[in-house]
TORGU-247614 format. One record per atom (N, C-alpha, C, O): atom name; x, y, z. Coordinates in nm, 4 decimals. Layout:
<sites>
+-------+----------+----------+----------+
| atome |     east |    north |       up |
+-------+----------+----------+----------+
|    CA |        X |        Y |        Z |
...
+-------+----------+----------+----------+
</sites>
This chain:
<sites>
+-------+----------+----------+----------+
| atome |     east |    north |       up |
+-------+----------+----------+----------+
|     N |  16.0983 |  15.8906 |   8.0855 |
|    CA |  15.9651 |  15.8457 |   8.0617 |
|     C |  15.9309 |  15.8724 |   7.9146 |
|     O |  15.9493 |  15.9835 |   7.8649 |
|     N |  15.8809 |  15.7688 |   7.8457 |
|    CA |  15.8459 |  15.7868 |   7.7052 |
|     C |  15.6957 |  15.7991 |   7.6912 |
|     O |  15.6178 |  15.7363 |   7.7628 |
|     N |  15.6593 |  15.8811 |   7.5979 |
|    CA |  15.5174 |  15.8976 |   7.5706 |
|     C |  15.4748 |  15.7961 |   7.4660 |
|     O |  15.5437 |  15.7759 |   7.3660 |
|     N |  15.3630 |  15.7336 |   7.4892 |
|    CA |  15.3084 |  15.6424 |   7.3887 |
|     C |  15.1914 |  15.7113 |   7.3227 |
|     O |  15.1086 |  15.7758 |   7.3870 |
|     N |  15.1880 |  15.6953 |   7.1932 |
|    CA |  15.0811 |  15.7584 |   7.1160 |
|     C |  14.9728 |  15.6540 |   7.0901 |
|     O |  15.0003 |  15.5451 |   7.0398 |
|     N |  14.8524 |  15.6885 |   7.1246 |
|    CA |  14.7412 |  15.5989 |   7.0949 |
|     C |  14.6832 |  15.6378 |   6.9602 |
|     O |  14.6693 |  15.7557 |   6.9278 |
|     N |  14.6500 |  15.5361 |   6.8831 |
|    CA |  14.5960 |  15.5601 |   6.7501 |
|     C |  14.4467 |  15.5863 |   6.7595 |
|     O |  14.3740 |  15.5155 |   6.8293 |
|     N |  14.4034 |  15.6859 |   6.6906 |
|    CA |  14.2601 |  15.7140 |   6.6867 |
|     C |  14.1955 |  15.6282 |   6.5788 |
|     O |  14.2638 |  15.5606 |   6.5018 |
|     N |  14.0641 |  15.6321 |   6.5748 |
|    CA |  13.9897 |  15.5536 |   6.4765 |
|     C |  14.0262 |  15.5946 |   6.3346 |
|     O |  14.0344 |  15.5097 |   6.2458 |
|     N |  14.0479 |  15.7227 |   6.3127 |
|    CA |  14.0830 |  15.7677 |   6.1773 |
|     C |  14.2208 |  15.7185 |   6.1365 |
|     O |  14.2468 |  15.6995 |   6.0177 |
|     N |  14.3085 |  15.6978 |   6.2320 |
|    CA |  14.4411 |  15.6451 |   6.2010 |
|     C |  14.4363 |  15.4964 |   6.1664 |
|     O |  14.5236 |  15.4464 |   6.0956 |
|     N |  14.3347 |  15.4256 |   6.2160 |
|    CA |  14.3227 |  15.2813 |   6.1936 |
|     C |  14.2393 |  15.2472 |   6.0703 |
|     O |  14.2328 |  15.1305 |   6.0317 |
|     N |  14.1773 |  15.3432 |   6.0096 |
|    CA |  14.0883 |  15.3156 |   5.8964 |
|     C |  14.1547 |  15.2394 |   5.7819 |
|     O |  14.0956 |  15.1437 |   5.7319 |
|     N |  14.2735 |  15.2770 |   5.7388 |
|    CA |  14.3342 |  15.2009 |   5.6276 |
|     C |  14.3555 |  15.0529 |   5.6628 |
|     O |  14.3334 |  14.9657 |   5.5789 |
|     N |  14.3974 |  15.0253 |   5.7839 |
|    CA |  14.4192 |  14.8863 |   5.8235 |
|     C |  14.2866 |  14.8112 |   5.8329 |
|     O |  14.2788 |  14.6955 |   5.7917 |
|     N |  14.1840 |  14.8739 |   5.8854 |
|    CA |  14.0520 |  14.8116 |   5.8936 |
|     C |  13.9956 |  14.7853 |   5.7547 |
|     O |  13.9411 |  14.6782 |   5.7282 |
|     N |  14.0088 |  14.8834 |   5.6666 |
|    CA |  13.9596 |  14.8679 |   5.5299 |
|     C |  14.0327 |  14.7552 |   5.4583 |
|     O |  13.9701 |  14.6747 |   5.3893 |
|     N |  14.1618 |  14.7488 |   5.4738 |
|    CA |  14.2401 |  14.6411 |   5.4122 |
|     C |  14.1977 |  14.5050 |   5.4683 |
|     O |  14.1855 |  14.4087 |   5.3925 |
|     N |  14.1754 |  14.4957 |   5.5979 |
|    CA |  14.1310 |  14.3709 |   5.6591 |
|     C |  13.9941 |  14.3280 |   5.6076 |
|     O |  13.9732 |  14.2101 |   5.5789 |
|     N |  13.9014 |  14.4215 |   5.5956 |
|    CA |  13.7683 |  14.3896 |   5.5437 |
|     C |  13.7745 |  14.3446 |   5.3981 |
|     O |  13.7036 |  14.2524 |   5.3577 |
|     N |  13.8600 |  14.4105 |   5.3198 |
|    CA |  13.8750 |  14.3705 |   5.1792 |
|     C |  13.9328 |  14.2300 |   5.1687 |
|     O |  13.8900 |  14.1522 |   5.0835 |
|     N |  14.0280 |  14.1966 |   5.2528 |
|    CA |  14.0878 |  14.0636 |   5.2524 |
|     C |  13.9836 |  13.9580 |   5.2892 |
|     O |  13.9790 |  13.8519 |   5.2269 |
|     N |  13.9015 |  13.9851 |   5.3876 |
|    CA |  13.7952 |  13.8916 |   5.4267 |
|     C |  13.6971 |  13.8725 |   5.3119 |
|     O |  13.6557 |  13.7600 |   5.2843 |
|     N |  13.6593 |  13.9814 |   5.2445 |
|    CA |  13.5647 |  13.9723 |   5.1334 |
|     C |  13.6217 |  13.8876 |   5.0198 |
|     O |  13.5501 |  13.8063 |   4.9612 |
|     N |  13.7488 |  13.9058 |   4.9885 |
|    CA |  13.8126 |  13.8282 |   4.8812 |
|     C |  13.8156 |  13.6800 |   4.9177 |
|     O |  13.7887 |  13.5949 |   4.8330 |
|     N |  13.8477 |  13.6492 |   5.0409 |
|    CA |  13.8522 |  13.5095 |   5.0842 |
|     C |  13.7138 |  13.4456 |   5.0781 |
|     O |  13.7007 |  13.3307 |   5.0358 |
|     N |  13.6120 |  13.5176 |   5.1193 |
|    CA |  13.4762 |  13.4641 |   5.1138 |
|     C |  13.4320 |  13.4403 |   4.9697 |
|     O |  13.3714 |  13.3373 |   4.9401 |
|     N |  13.4610 |  13.5324 |   4.8817 |
|    CA |  13.4229 |  13.5157 |   4.7415 |
|     C |  13.4968 |  13.4003 |   4.6757 |
|     O |  13.4388 |  13.3264 |   4.5962 |
|     N |  13.6232 |  13.3848 |   4.7081 |
|    CA |  13.6978 |  13.2747 |   4.6480 |
|     C |  13.6478 |  13.1402 |   4.6991 |
|     O |  13.6503 |  13.0417 |   4.6253 |
|     N |  13.6028 |  13.1345 |   4.8233 |
|    CA |  13.5475 |  13.0095 |   4.8774 |
|     C |  13.4172 |  12.9747 |   4.8070 |
|     O |  13.3918 |  12.8576 |   4.7789 |
|     N |  13.3352 |  13.0737 |   4.7784 |
|    CA |  13.2086 |  13.0487 |   4.7079 |
|     C |  13.2342 |  13.0018 |   4.5653 |
|     O |  13.1660 |  12.9113 |   4.5173 |
|     N |  13.3293 |  13.0605 |   4.4981 |
|    CA |  13.3602 |  13.0196 |   4.3615 |
|     C |  13.4163 |  12.8794 |   4.3564 |
|     O |  13.3947 |  12.8086 |   4.2580 |
|     N |  13.4876 |  12.8371 |   4.4588 |
|    CA |  13.5436 |  12.7030 |   4.4621 |
|     C |  13.4359 |  12.5969 |   4.4635 |
|     O |  13.4519 |  12.4917 |   4.4017 |
|     N |  13.3260 |  12.6230 |   4.5331 |
|    CA |  13.2179 |  12.5255 |   4.5377 |
|     C |  13.1531 |  12.5093 |   4.4016 |
|     O |  13.1221 |  12.3973 |   4.3608 |
|     N |  13.1322 |  12.6190 |   4.3310 |
|    CA |  13.0708 |  12.6098 |   4.1986 |
|     C |  13.1626 |  12.5397 |   4.1003 |
|     O |  13.1163 |  12.4690 |   4.0108 |
|     N |  13.2916 |  12.5591 |   4.1166 |
|    CA |  13.3876 |  12.4950 |   4.0265 |
|     C |  13.3898 |  12.3441 |   4.0474 |
|     O |  13.4255 |  12.2692 |   3.9565 |
|     N |  13.3516 |  12.2993 |   4.1670 |
|    CA |  13.3506 |  12.1561 |   4.1965 |
|     C |  13.2244 |  12.0863 |   4.1486 |
|     O |  13.2168 |  11.9635 |   4.1534 |
|     N |  13.1264 |  12.1608 |   4.1031 |
|    CA |  13.0007 |  12.0997 |   4.0590 |
|     C |  13.0226 |  12.0221 |   3.9294 |
|     O |  13.1077 |  12.0567 |   3.8473 |
|     N |  12.9439 |  11.9170 |   3.9137 |
|    CA |  12.9549 |  11.8319 |   3.7960 |
|     C |  12.8247 |  11.8404 |   3.7177 |
|     O |  12.7162 |  11.8301 |   3.7749 |
|     N |  12.8359 |  11.8591 |   3.5890 |
|    CA |  12.7180 |  11.8630 |   3.5020 |
|     C |  12.6894 |  11.7216 |   3.4511 |
|     O |  12.7812 |  11.6462 |   3.4186 |
|     N |  12.5629 |  11.6876 |   3.4450 |
|    CA |  12.5176 |  11.5602 |   3.3907 |
|     C |  12.4248 |  11.5911 |   3.2750 |
|     O |  12.3262 |  11.6630 |   3.2916 |
|     N |  12.4555 |  11.5374 |   3.1577 |
|    CA |  12.3794 |  11.5663 |   3.0363 |
|     C |  12.3721 |  11.7165 |   3.0125 |
|     O |  12.2710 |  11.7679 |   2.9645 |
|     N |  12.4806 |  11.7868 |   3.0466 |
|    CA |  12.4895 |  11.9305 |   3.0246 |
|     C |  12.4143 |  12.0157 |   3.1249 |
|     O |  12.4060 |  12.1372 |   3.1071 |
|     N |  12.3594 |  11.9563 |   3.2295 |
|    CA |  12.2798 |  12.0291 |   3.3286 |
|     C |  12.3368 |  12.0070 |   3.4684 |
|     O |  12.4035 |  11.9071 |   3.4950 |
|     N |  12.3091 |  12.1019 |   3.5564 |
|    CA |  12.3455 |  12.0876 |   3.6970 |
|     C |  12.2215 |  12.0507 |   3.7761 |
|     O |  12.1138 |  12.1059 |   3.7537 |
|     N |  12.2371 |  11.9571 |   3.8689 |
|    CA |  12.1254 |  11.9088 |   3.9496 |
|     C |  12.1592 |  11.9229 |   4.0969 |
|     O |  12.2758 |  11.9196 |   4.1362 |
|     N |  12.0557 |  11.9386 |   4.1773 |
|    CA |  12.0708 |  11.9363 |   4.3223 |
|     C |  12.0325 |  11.7955 |   4.3670 |
|     O |  11.9182 |  11.7529 |   4.3502 |
|     N |  12.1268 |  11.7260 |   4.4224 |
|    CA |  12.1031 |  11.5879 |   4.4659 |
|     C |  12.1486 |  11.5732 |   4.6104 |
|     O |  12.2487 |  11.6314 |   4.6522 |
|     N |  12.0727 |  11.4942 |   4.6856 |
|    CA |  12.1116 |  11.4681 |   4.8243 |
|     C |  12.0752 |  11.3248 |   4.8592 |
|     O |  11.9765 |  11.2700 |   4.8101 |
|     N |  12.1560 |  11.2661 |   4.9439 |
|    CA |  12.1345 |  11.1285 |   4.9890 |
|     C |  12.1207 |  11.1295 |   5.1405 |
|     O |  12.1882 |  11.2053 |   5.2102 |
|     N |  12.0324 |  11.0442 |   5.1896 |
|    CA |  12.0179 |  11.0310 |   5.3342 |
|     C |  11.9795 |  10.8885 |   5.3686 |
|     O |  11.9246 |  10.8148 |   5.2867 |
|     N |  12.0102 |  10.8515 |   5.4932 |
|    CA |  11.9777 |  10.7172 |   5.5405 |
|     C |  11.8270 |  10.7051 |   5.5576 |
|     O |  11.7562 |  10.8049 |   5.5715 |
|     N |  11.7798 |  10.5815 |   5.5564 |
|    CA |  11.6370 |  10.5547 |   5.5724 |
|     C |  11.6163 |  10.4798 |   5.7032 |
|     O |  11.6815 |  10.3784 |   5.7280 |
|     N |  11.5266 |  10.5289 |   5.7860 |
|    CA |  11.4884 |  10.4616 |   5.9107 |
|     C |  11.6072 |  10.4218 |   5.9980 |
|     O |  11.6137 |  10.3089 |   6.0466 |
|     N |  11.6990 |  10.5123 |   6.0175 |
|    CA |  11.8154 |  10.4916 |   6.1053 |
|     C |  11.9062 |  10.3784 |   6.0601 |
|     O |  11.9952 |  10.3381 |   6.1350 |
|     N |  11.8866 |  10.3271 |   5.9423 |
|    CA |  11.9722 |  10.2219 |   5.8859 |
|     C |  12.0632 |  10.2877 |   5.7825 |
|     O |  12.0181 |  10.3214 |   5.6731 |
|     N |  12.1888 |  10.3058 |   5.8158 |
|    CA |  12.2789 |  10.3742 |   5.7231 |
|     C |  12.3003 |  10.2977 |   5.5942 |
|     O |  12.3311 |  10.3585 |   5.4917 |
|     N |  12.2851 |  10.1670 |   5.5960 |
|    CA |  12.3028 |  10.0909 |   5.4719 |
|     C |  12.1942 |  10.1260 |   5.3703 |
|     O |  12.2208 |  10.1341 |   5.2504 |
|     N |  12.0716 |  10.1466 |   5.4191 |
|    CA |  11.9606 |  10.1825 |   5.3312 |
|     C |  11.9588 |  10.3343 |   5.3130 |
|     O |  11.9727 |  10.4091 |   5.4097 |
|     N |  11.9419 |  10.3784 |   5.1907 |
|    CA |  11.9457 |  10.5217 |   5.1631 |
|     C |  11.8408 |  10.5576 |   5.0586 |
|     O |  11.7867 |  10.4718 |   4.9888 |
|     N |  11.8140 |  10.6884 |   5.0506 |
|    CA |  11.7340 |  10.7411 |   4.9415 |
|     C |  11.8016 |  10.8674 |   4.8900 |
|     O |  11.8597 |  10.9451 |   4.9658 |
|     N |  11.7923 |  10.8849 |   4.7612 |
|    CA |  11.8523 |  10.9997 |   4.6941 |
|     C |  11.7411 |  11.0765 |   4.6256 |
|     O |  11.6571 |  11.0179 |   4.5573 |
|     N |  11.7405 |  11.2078 |   4.6439 |
|    CA |  11.6482 |  11.2929 |   4.5695 |
|     C |  11.7299 |  11.3807 |   4.4755 |
|     O |  11.8362 |  11.4315 |   4.5115 |
|     N |  11.6782 |  11.3971 |   4.3556 |
|    CA |  11.7462 |  11.4755 |   4.2526 |
|     C |  11.6442 |  11.5717 |   4.1930 |
|     O |  11.5320 |  11.5324 |   4.1611 |
|     N |  11.6834 |  11.6964 |   4.1783 |
|    CA |  11.5960 |  11.7942 |   4.1132 |
|     C |  11.6775 |  11.8950 |   4.0356 |
|     O |  11.7932 |  11.9166 |   4.0715 |
|     N |  11.6284 |  11.9552 |   3.9370 |
|    CA |  11.4991 |  11.9383 |   3.8719 |
|     C |  11.5064 |  11.8321 |   3.7619 |
|     O |  11.5926 |  11.8378 |   3.6742 |
|     N |  11.4169 |  11.7377 |   3.7680 |
|    CA |  11.4121 |  11.6313 |   3.6678 |
|     C |  11.3769 |  11.6885 |   3.5302 |
|     O |  11.4192 |  11.6355 |   3.4275 |
|     N |  11.3002 |  11.7958 |   3.5294 |
|    CA |  11.2571 |  11.8548 |   3.4022 |
|     C |  11.3746 |  11.9049 |   3.3186 |
|     O |  11.3603 |  11.9230 |   3.1976 |
|     N |  11.4894 |  11.9275 |   3.3802 |
|    CA |  11.6067 |  11.9731 |   3.3041 |
|     C |  11.6565 |  11.8627 |   3.2117 |
|     O |  11.6958 |  11.8904 |   3.0984 |
|     N |  11.6555 |  11.7382 |   3.2581 |
|    CA |  11.6986 |  11.6237 |   3.1779 |
|     C |  11.6786 |  11.4969 |   3.2597 |
|     O |  11.7403 |  11.4811 |   3.3650 |
|     N |  11.5950 |  11.4084 |   3.2136 |
|    CA |  11.5722 |  11.2833 |   3.2855 |
|     C |  11.6996 |  11.1994 |   3.2901 |
|     O |  11.7341 |  11.1440 |   3.3945 |
|     N |  11.7695 |  11.1899 |   3.1770 |
|    CA |  11.8943 |  11.1126 |   3.1746 |
|     C |  11.9991 |  11.1736 |   3.2667 |
|     O |  12.0716 |  11.1019 |   3.3356 |
|     N |  12.0067 |  11.3052 |   3.2676 |
|    CA |  12.1008 |  11.3723 |   3.3571 |
|     C |  12.0651 |  11.3508 |   3.5032 |
|     O |  12.1533 |  11.3311 |   3.5867 |
|     N |  11.9348 |  11.3545 |   3.5347 |
|    CA |  11.8903 |  11.3322 |   3.6728 |
|     C |  11.9235 |  11.1901 |   3.7182 |
|     O |  11.9637 |  11.1687 |   3.8325 |
|     N |  11.9066 |  11.0939 |   3.6289 |
|    CA |  11.9424 |  10.9553 |   3.6617 |
|     C |  12.0911 |  10.9451 |   3.6953 |
|     O |  12.1293 |  10.8844 |   3.7953 |
|     N |  12.1740 |  11.0053 |   3.6105 |
|    CA |  12.3195 |  11.0000 |   3.6314 |
|     C |  12.3593 |  11.0734 |   3.7592 |
|     O |  12.4459 |  11.0267 |   3.8332 |
|     N |  12.2968 |  11.1875 |   3.7853 |
|    CA |  12.3271 |  11.2634 |   3.9073 |
|     C |  12.2869 |  11.1833 |   4.0310 |
|     O |  12.3575 |  11.1858 |   4.1319 |
|     N |  12.1746 |  11.1126 |   4.0240 |
|    CA |  12.1305 |  11.0298 |   4.1359 |
|     C |  12.2236 |  10.9131 |   4.1612 |
|     O |  12.2555 |  10.8823 |   4.2761 |
|     N |  12.2671 |  10.8486 |   4.0554 |
|    CA |  12.3614 |  10.7371 |   4.0697 |
|     C |  12.4939 |  10.7858 |   4.1284 |
|     O |  12.5536 |  10.7186 |   4.2124 |
|     N |  12.5385 |  10.9014 |   4.0843 |
|    CA |  12.6626 |  10.9602 |   4.1351 |
|     C |  12.6499 |  10.9905 |   4.2851 |
|     O |  12.7395 |  10.9586 |   4.3632 |
|     N |  12.5375 |  11.0524 |   4.3245 |
|    CA |  12.5178 |  11.0875 |   4.4654 |
|     C |  12.5078 |  10.9619 |   4.5521 |
|     O |  12.5591 |  10.9599 |   4.6640 |
|     N |  12.4432 |  10.8587 |   4.5020 |
|    CA |  12.4341 |  10.7328 |   4.5762 |
|     C |  12.5724 |  10.6705 |   4.5945 |
|     O |  12.6045 |  10.6199 |   4.7021 |
|     N |  12.6528 |  10.6742 |   4.4909 |
|    CA |  12.7889 |  10.6207 |   4.4988 |
|     C |  12.8712 |  10.6985 |   4.6013 |
|     O |  12.9447 |  10.6394 |   4.6803 |
|     N |  12.8586 |  10.8311 |   4.5996 |
|    CA |  12.9292 |  10.9135 |   4.6982 |
|     C |  12.8868 |  10.8758 |   4.8399 |
|     O |  12.9702 |  10.8663 |   4.9299 |
|     N |  12.7569 |  10.8546 |   4.8590 |
|    CA |  12.7044 |  10.8186 |   4.9912 |
|     C |  12.7646 |  10.6864 |   5.0388 |
|     O |  12.8135 |  10.6771 |   5.1513 |
|     N |  12.7610 |  10.5857 |   4.9540 |
|    CA |  12.8108 |  10.4535 |   4.9936 |
|     C |  12.9619 |  10.4533 |   5.0148 |
|     O |  13.0108 |  10.3930 |   5.1103 |
|     N |  13.0346 |  10.5188 |   4.9286 |
|    CA |  13.1805 |  10.5253 |   4.9445 |
|     C |  13.2151 |  10.6027 |   5.0710 |
|     O |  13.3039 |  10.5623 |   5.1462 |
|     N |  13.1460 |  10.7133 |   5.0950 |
|    CA |  13.1737 |  10.7945 |   5.2130 |
|     C |  13.1416 |  10.7244 |   5.3434 |
|     O |  13.2103 |  10.7457 |   5.4433 |
|     N |  13.0380 |  10.6410 |   5.3444 |
|    CA |  12.9966 |  10.5751 |   5.4681 |
|     C |  13.0541 |  10.4355 |   5.4864 |
|     O |  13.0754 |  10.3919 |   5.5995 |
|     N |  13.0796 |  10.3646 |   5.3761 |
|    CA |  13.1196 |  10.2252 |   5.3884 |
|     C |  13.2429 |  10.1882 |   5.3062 |
|     O |  13.2916 |  10.0755 |   5.3150 |
|     N |  13.2930 |  10.2814 |   5.2274 |
|    CA |  13.4130 |  10.2538 |   5.1494 |
|     C |  13.3895 |  10.1631 |   5.0302 |
|     O |  13.4845 |  10.1066 |   4.9759 |
|     N |  13.2647 |  10.1483 |   4.9885 |
|    CA |  13.2341 |  10.0647 |   4.8723 |
|     C |  13.1375 |  10.1385 |   4.7807 |
|     O |  13.0557 |  10.2188 |   4.8254 |
|     N |  13.1486 |  10.1098 |   4.6533 |
|    CA |  13.0562 |  10.1699 |   4.5571 |
|     C |  12.9517 |  10.0692 |   4.5095 |
|     O |  12.8759 |  10.0972 |   4.4167 |
|     N |  12.9477 |   9.9525 |   4.5727 |
|    CA |  12.8496 |   9.8499 |   4.5362 |
|     C |  12.7137 |   9.8850 |   4.5945 |
|     O |  12.7005 |   9.9085 |   4.7146 |
|     N |  12.6123 |   9.8884 |   4.5077 |
|    CA |  12.4779 |   9.9278 |   4.5489 |
|     C |  12.3780 |   9.8244 |   4.4995 |
|     O |  12.3810 |   9.7840 |   4.3833 |
|     N |  12.2896 |   9.7819 |   4.5888 |
|    CA |  12.1748 |   9.7001 |   4.5520 |
|     C |  12.0560 |   9.7955 |   4.5427 |
|     O |  12.0064 |   9.8444 |   4.6443 |
|     N |  12.0112 |   9.8213 |   4.4210 |
|    CA |  11.9051 |   9.9192 |   4.3990 |
|     C |  11.7674 |   9.8596 |   4.4248 |
|     O |  11.7390 |   9.7470 |   4.3838 |
|     N |  11.6832 |   9.9349 |   4.4924 |
|    CA |  11.5419 |   9.9029 |   4.5055 |
|     C |  11.4665 |   9.9752 |   4.3944 |
|     O |  11.3962 |   9.9128 |   4.3149 |
|     N |  11.4819 |  10.1064 |   4.3898 |
|    CA |  11.4308 |  10.1905 |   4.2812 |
|     C |  11.5517 |  10.2641 |   4.2256 |
|     O |  11.5871 |  10.3719 |   4.2734 |
|     N |  11.6143 |  10.2062 |   4.1252 |
|    CA |  11.7405 |  10.2583 |   4.0757 |
|     C |  11.7278 |  10.3453 |   3.9526 |
|     O |  11.6201 |  10.3580 |   3.8943 |
|     N |  11.8392 |  10.4050 |   3.9138 |
|    CA |  11.8395 |  10.4939 |   3.7987 |
|     C |  11.8211 |  10.4215 |   3.6658 |
|     O |  11.7934 |  10.4850 |   3.5640 |
|     N |  11.8362 |  10.2899 |   3.6658 |
|    CA |  11.8240 |  10.2145 |   3.5413 |
|     C |  11.6826 |  10.1624 |   3.5178 |
|     O |  11.6602 |  10.0851 |   3.4246 |
|     N |  11.5860 |  10.2041 |   3.6018 |
|    CA |  11.4477 |  10.1603 |   3.5857 |
|     C |  11.3851 |  10.2165 |   3.4590 |
|     O |  11.4322 |  10.3160 |   3.4039 |
|     N |  11.2802 |  10.1526 |   3.4144 |
|    CA |  11.2066 |  10.2002 |   3.2970 |
|     C |  11.1500 |  10.3388 |   3.3256 |
|     O |  11.1209 |  10.3720 |   3.4406 |
|     N |  11.1343 |  10.4197 |   3.2207 |
|    CA |  11.0863 |  10.5564 |   3.2386 |
|     C |  10.9535 |  10.5623 |   3.3144 |
|     O |  10.9354 |  10.6513 |   3.3974 |
|     N |  10.8622 |  10.4725 |   3.2892 |
|    CA |  10.7330 |  10.4745 |   3.3553 |
|     C |  10.7355 |  10.4275 |   3.4995 |
|     O |  10.6402 |  10.4508 |   3.5738 |
|     N |  10.8441 |  10.3612 |   3.5404 |
|    CA |  10.8513 |  10.3079 |   3.6760 |
|     C |  10.9317 |  10.3957 |   3.7714 |
|     O |  10.9341 |  10.3699 |   3.8917 |
|     N |  10.9967 |  10.4976 |   3.7200 |
|    CA |  11.0750 |  10.5871 |   3.8051 |
|     C |  10.9823 |  10.6670 |   3.8957 |
|     O |  10.8732 |  10.7072 |   3.8551 |
|     N |  11.0267 |  10.6893 |   4.0177 |
|    CA |  10.9466 |  10.7650 |   4.1138 |
|     C |  10.9786 |  10.9135 |   4.0997 |
|     O |  11.0806 |  10.9615 |   4.1493 |
|     N |  10.8892 |  10.9857 |   4.0308 |
|    CA |  10.9073 |  11.1284 |   4.0060 |
|     C |  10.7855 |  11.2010 |   4.0613 |
|     O |  10.6716 |  11.1657 |   4.0310 |
|     N |  10.8110 |  11.3030 |   4.1428 |
|    CA |  10.7048 |  11.3841 |   4.2006 |
|     C |  10.7581 |  11.5238 |   4.2268 |
|     O |  10.8691 |  11.5400 |   4.2775 |
|     N |  10.6798 |  11.6239 |   4.1926 |
|    CA |  10.7182 |  11.7647 |   4.2146 |
|     C |  10.8557 |  11.7967 |   4.1555 |
|     O |  10.9367 |  11.8652 |   4.2181 |
|     N |  10.8809 |  11.7466 |   4.0348 |
|    CA |  11.0059 |  11.7712 |   3.9628 |
|     C |  11.1273 |  11.7134 |   4.0357 |
|     O |  11.2391 |  11.7619 |   4.0187 |
|     N |  11.1049 |  11.6088 |   4.1176 |
|    CA |  11.2124 |  11.5414 |   4.1904 |
|     C |  11.2102 |  11.3930 |   4.1583 |
|     O |  11.1047 |  11.3298 |   4.1514 |
|     N |  11.3291 |  11.3399 |   4.1389 |
|    CA |  11.3471 |  11.1958 |   4.1179 |
|     C |  11.3884 |  11.1352 |   4.2513 |
|     O |  11.4780 |  11.1870 |   4.3180 |
|     N |  11.3242 |  11.0266 |   4.2902 |
|    CA |  11.3587 |  10.9586 |   4.4144 |
|     C |  11.4140 |  10.8209 |   4.3809 |
|     O |  11.3471 |  10.7403 |   4.3163 |
|     N |  11.5350 |  10.7947 |   4.4246 |
|    CA |  11.6005 |  10.6655 |   4.4065 |
|     C |  11.6249 |  10.6057 |   4.5453 |
|     O |  11.6560 |  10.6778 |   4.6401 |
|     N |  11.6105 |  10.4729 |   4.5562 |
|    CA |  11.6375 |  10.4081 |   4.6845 |
|     C |  11.7230 |  10.2836 |   4.6604 |
|     O |  11.7164 |  10.2203 |   4.5550 |
|     N |  11.8021 |  10.2513 |   4.7604 |
|    CA |  11.8889 |  10.1347 |   4.7502 |
|     C |  11.9567 |  10.1040 |   4.8814 |
|     O |  11.9302 |  10.1663 |   4.9842 |
|     N |  12.0451 |  10.0063 |   4.8750 |
|    CA |  12.1207 |   9.9623 |   4.9928 |
|     C |  12.2679 |   9.9515 |   4.9536 |
|     O |  12.3028 |   9.8935 |   4.8508 |
|     N |  12.3517 |  10.0078 |   5.0371 |
|    CA |  12.4952 |   9.9936 |   5.0158 |
|     C |  12.5342 |   9.8513 |   5.0520 |
|     O |  12.4945 |   9.8010 |   5.1572 |
|     N |  12.6114 |   9.7858 |   4.9662 |
|    CA |  12.6571 |   9.6506 |   4.9940 |
|     C |  12.7762 |   9.6573 |   5.0872 |
|     O |  12.8830 |   9.7052 |   5.0492 |
|     N |  12.7579 |   9.6094 |   5.2088 |
|    CA |  12.8661 |   9.6122 |   5.3077 |
|     C |  12.9715 |   9.5097 |   5.2704 |
|     O |  12.9405 |   9.4048 |   5.2141 |
|     N |  13.0932 |   9.5401 |   5.3014 |
|    CA |  13.2055 |   9.4488 |   5.2713 |
|     C |  13.2073 |   9.3300 |   5.3610 |
|     O |  13.2950 |   9.2445 |   5.3484 |
+-------+----------+----------+----------+
</sites>
């Protein structure tokens, strides 16, 4: 008959500590990867998001903030996000703009430091 030795909590501490350190390193590297993927427009970083309008995936709106960082950069970030939306949903980068990034400065829809762009993805 052989005796088996059970490990106490103090015997497992180095392995637990090593496991926790490995998890922390993996989490930090994942966070850094997202920042490395960000794209600057006119030297600034913007938060942009696109969503469908009224359950019609072809129609979308993009919000970009903060516009105060750079109007030209916000326009470019909005156009980029719209292109990503259309390519991701329909495989095309063709957009028919309703309120597009190329509008005159006075006609752009800006509110609360956010730029709102709207358009329709051109289906193939």
